[in-house]
C-alpha positions as YAML, in Angstrom:
chain: A
units: angstrom
residues:
- id: 1
  name: MET
  ca: [92.44, 52.95, -27.88]
- id: 2
  name: GLU
  ca: [89.49, 52.61, -30.21]
- id: 3
  name: SER
  ca: [86.02, 52.75, -28.70]
- id: 4
  name: SER
  ca: [82.46, 52.39, -29.93]
- id: 5
  name: ILE
  ca: [79.36, 54.16, -28.70]
- id: 6
  name: LEU
  ca: [76.66, 51.89, -27.31]
- id: 7
  name: SER
  ca: [74.13, 54.55, -26.25]
- id: 8
  name: ILE
  ca: [73.59, 58.27, -25.80]
- id: 9
  name: ASN
  ca: [70.92, 59.39, -23.34]
- id: 10
  name: PRO
  ca: [69.96, 62.65, -21.62]
- id: 11
  name: HIS
  ca: [72.33, 63.38, -18.72]
- id: 12
  name: SER
  ca: [71.07, 61.87, -15.48]
- id: 13
  name: ASN
  ca: [74.09, 60.51, -13.61]
- id: 14
  name: ALA
  ca: [75.95, 62.18, -10.74]
- id: 15
  name: LYS
  ca: [78.92, 63.40, -12.78]
- id: 16
  name: THR
  ca: [79.35, 67.17, -12.74]
- id: 17
  name: ALA
  ca: [82.29, 67.68, -15.13]
- id: 18
  name: CYS
  ca: [82.49, 66.94, -18.84]
- id: 19
  name: SER
  ca: [84.31, 63.64, -19.26]
- id: 20
  name: ALA
  ca: [85.75, 64.79, -22.59]
- id: 21
  name: HIS
  ca: [87.00, 68.25, -21.58]
- id: 22
  name: GLY
  ca: [87.57, 67.97, -17.82]
- id: 23
  name: THR
  ca: [86.68, 70.19, -14.89]
- id: 24
  name: ALA
  ca: [88.88, 73.14, -15.94]
- id: 25
  name: ALA
  ca: [86.89, 73.61, -19.16]
- id: 26
  name: ALA
  ca: [83.74, 74.31, -17.14]
- id: 27
  name: CYS
  ca: [81.49, 72.74, -19.77]
- id: 28
  name: THR
  ca: [78.00, 73.27, -18.48]
- id: 29
  name: PRO
  ca: [75.42, 72.17, -18.72]
- id: 30
  name: LEU
  ca: [76.16, 68.52, -19.25]
- id: 31
  name: ILE
  ca: [73.49, 67.23, -21.58]
- id: 32
  name: ALA
  ca: [74.21, 63.58, -22.29]
- id: 33
  name: ASP
  ca: [75.49, 60.35, -20.81]
- id: 34
  name: VAL
  ca: [77.41, 58.31, -23.37]
- id: 35
  name: VAL
  ca: [78.10, 54.62, -22.85]
- id: 36
  name: LEU
  ca: [81.18, 53.36, -24.70]
- id: 37
  name: ARG
  ca: [82.87, 50.01, -25.17]
- id: 38
  name: ASP
  ca: [86.62, 49.80, -25.74]
- id: 39
  name: ALA
  ca: [89.40, 47.23, -25.57]
- id: 40
  name: GLY
  ca: [89.67, 47.67, -21.80]
- id: 41
  name: SER
  ca: [86.00, 47.65, -20.80]
- id: 42
  name: ASP
  ca: [82.55, 46.76, -22.05]
- id: 43
  name: HIS
  ca: [80.96, 49.69, -20.20]
- id: 44
  name: VAL
  ca: [82.54, 53.14, -19.88]
- id: 45
  name: GLU
  ca: [80.14, 55.95, -19.03]
- id: 46
  name: TRP
  ca: [80.88, 59.58, -19.89]
- id: 47
  name: ALA
  ca: [78.91, 62.71, -19.09]
- id: 48
  name: VAL
  ca: [79.33, 65.20, -21.94]
- id: 49
  name: CYS
  ca: [78.48, 68.72, -23.00]
- id: 50
  name: ALA
  ca: [76.73, 69.88, -26.18]
- id: 51
  name: ARG
  ca: [80.05, 70.96, -27.71]
- id: 52
  name: TRP
  ca: [81.40, 67.40, -27.53]
- id: 53
  name: LEU
  ca: [78.24, 66.01, -29.11]
- id: 54
  name: ARG
  ca: [78.48, 68.53, -31.98]
- id: 55
  name: GLU
  ca: [82.23, 68.12, -32.58]
- id: 56
  name: ASN
  ca: [82.75, 64.38, -32.08]
- id: 57
  name: SER
  ca: [82.30, 62.62, -35.42]
- id: 58
  name: ASP
  ca: [81.44, 59.26, -33.80]
- id: 59
  name: ALA
  ca: [78.73, 60.92, -31.69]
- id: 60
  name: THR
  ca: [77.20, 62.78, -34.64]
- id: 61
  name: ALA
  ca: [77.22, 59.60, -36.72]
- id: 62
  name: TRP
  ca: [75.65, 57.58, -33.90]
- id: 63
  name: LEU
  ca: [72.93, 60.19, -33.32]
- id: 64
  name: SER
  ca: [72.13, 60.35, -37.04]
- id: 65
  name: LYS
  ca: [71.54, 56.57, -36.99]
- id: 66
  name: HIS
  ca: [69.43, 56.81, -33.79]
- id: 67
  name: PRO
  ca: [66.97, 59.69, -34.35]
- id: 68
  name: ASP
  ca: [64.83, 58.74, -31.33]
- id: 69
  name: ALA
  ca: [67.84, 59.13, -29.02]
- id: 70
  name: ALA
  ca: [68.75, 62.41, -30.71]
- id: 71
  name: ALA
  ca: [65.21, 63.71, -30.22]
- id: 72
  name: ARG
  ca: [65.36, 62.92, -26.49]
- id: 73
  name: LEU
  ca: [68.40, 65.21, -26.20]
- id: 74
  name: GLY
  ca: [66.66, 68.17, -27.80]
- id: 75
  name: PRO
  ca: [68.69, 70.75, -29.73]
- id: 76
  name: VAL
  ca: [72.43, 70.23, -29.40]
...
């Protein structure tokens, strides 16, 4: 299912495991909350680690187009 990123903000929700890698990966700290839209929902919220932000091409493209949001995250 194709999705599009609507926003990326510093992590502030109650999720404690990386939505991309799962609990077993022990990705800590979580640094961002990503809001996505896909064919099934207009609002899907993920909590993600720095590795996901660095390795996900959609996330890196979105952050390059939104430098203010990227700055709020600090170094990734």
